[in-house]
C-alpha positions as CSV (number, residue, x, y, z in Angstrom):
1,M,36.3,-35.7,7.7
2,A,33.5,-34.6,5.4
3,H,31.8,-32.7,8.2
4,E,35.1,-31.0,9.1
5,R,35.4,-29.8,5.5
6,G,31.8,-28.4,5.5
7,F,29.9,-31.2,3.7
8,E,26.6,-32.3,4.6
9,C,26.8,-36.1,4.4
10,S,25.3,-39.3,5.9
11,H,26.2,-43.0,5.7
12,V,23.3,-45.2,4.8
13,N,23.6,-46.8,8.2
14,H,22.9,-43.5,9.8
15,L,19.8,-43.0,7.6
16,G,18.4,-46.3,8.9
17,M,19.0,-47.9,5.6
18,T,21.5,-50.6,6.6
19,G,21.3,-53.6,4.4
20,H,19.0,-52.1,1.9
21,K,19.5,-53.1,-1.7
22,D,20.7,-50.6,-4.4
23,W,17.4,-50.2,-5.9
24,E,15.9,-49.3,-2.5
25,L,18.6,-46.6,-2.0
26,K,17.9,-44.9,-5.4
27,R,14.6,-43.4,-4.3
28,T,16.1,-41.8,-1.1
29,I,19.2,-40.6,-3.1
30,L,17.1,-39.0,-5.9
31,E,14.4,-37.5,-3.5
32,G,17.1,-36.0,-1.1
33,D,19.1,-34.7,-4.0
34,W,22.2,-36.5,-2.6
35,T,25.4,-37.3,-4.4
36,F,26.0,-40.9,-3.9
37,I,29.5,-42.2,-3.4
38,T,30.0,-45.9,-3.8
39,N,32.7,-48.6,-4.5
40,N,30.0,-50.5,-6.4
41,S,29.8,-48.8,-9.7
42,I,28.5,-51.6,-11.9
43,D,25.1,-51.8,-10.0
44,F,24.7,-48.0,-10.3
45,R,26.2,-47.1,-13.8
46,G,26.7,-50.4,-15.6
47,P,29.7,-52.2,-16.8
48,V,33.0,-50.4,-17.4
49,D,33.0,-51.0,-21.1
50,K,29.3,-49.5,-21.5
51,P,28.8,-47.0,-18.7
52,G,25.2,-45.8,-18.4
53,S,23.9,-48.8,-20.5
54,S,22.4,-50.4,-17.3
55,G,22.4,-50.0,-13.6
56,E,20.3,-48.1,-11.2
57,Y,20.9,-44.7,-12.8
58,A,20.5,-45.7,-16.4
59,D,17.0,-44.2,-16.5
60,V,17.7,-41.0,-14.6
61,S,18.6,-38.0,-16.9
62,L,19.7,-35.7,-14.2
63,H,20.5,-36.0,-10.6
64,A,22.8,-34.6,-8.0
65,G,25.7,-37.0,-8.8
66,L,27.2,-40.4,-8.6
67,V,30.8,-40.8,-7.6
68,C,32.3,-44.3,-8.0
69,I,35.5,-45.1,-6.3
70,N,36.7,-48.6,-7.4
71,A,39.9,-50.3,-6.5
72,P,41.0,-53.9,-6.7
73,G,40.0,-55.4,-3.4
74,G,38.1,-52.3,-2.4
75,L,39.4,-49.3,-0.4
76,S,40.2,-49.5,3.4
77,P,38.8,-46.8,5.6
78,A,42.5,-45.5,6.1
79,V,42.9,-45.3,2.3
80,Q,39.4,-43.6,1.9
81,R,40.5,-40.9,4.5
82,Q,43.7,-40.3,2.7
83,L,42.0,-39.9,-0.6
84,F,39.3,-37.6,0.9
85,G,42.1,-35.5,2.5
86,L,43.4,-34.5,-1.0
87,T,40.4,-32.5,-1.8
């Protein structure tokens, strides 16, 4: 869907990074100037009550972006497609 809408995108699996830890993804994200979309916000931006206080991006002053999509129990691929279709 992203490609159909003109976005350049890749899943970590397609980048050969399946199973990599969050801290291992950070370098690729920053060097590639990627906007990272995750449902794992705490690891990347810190706890909800103190965003930016910790997490992989706490020491980064500027980057292409971090989009955190959180939902209780996660988001199924069908719901992700539905939400992406709203853009």
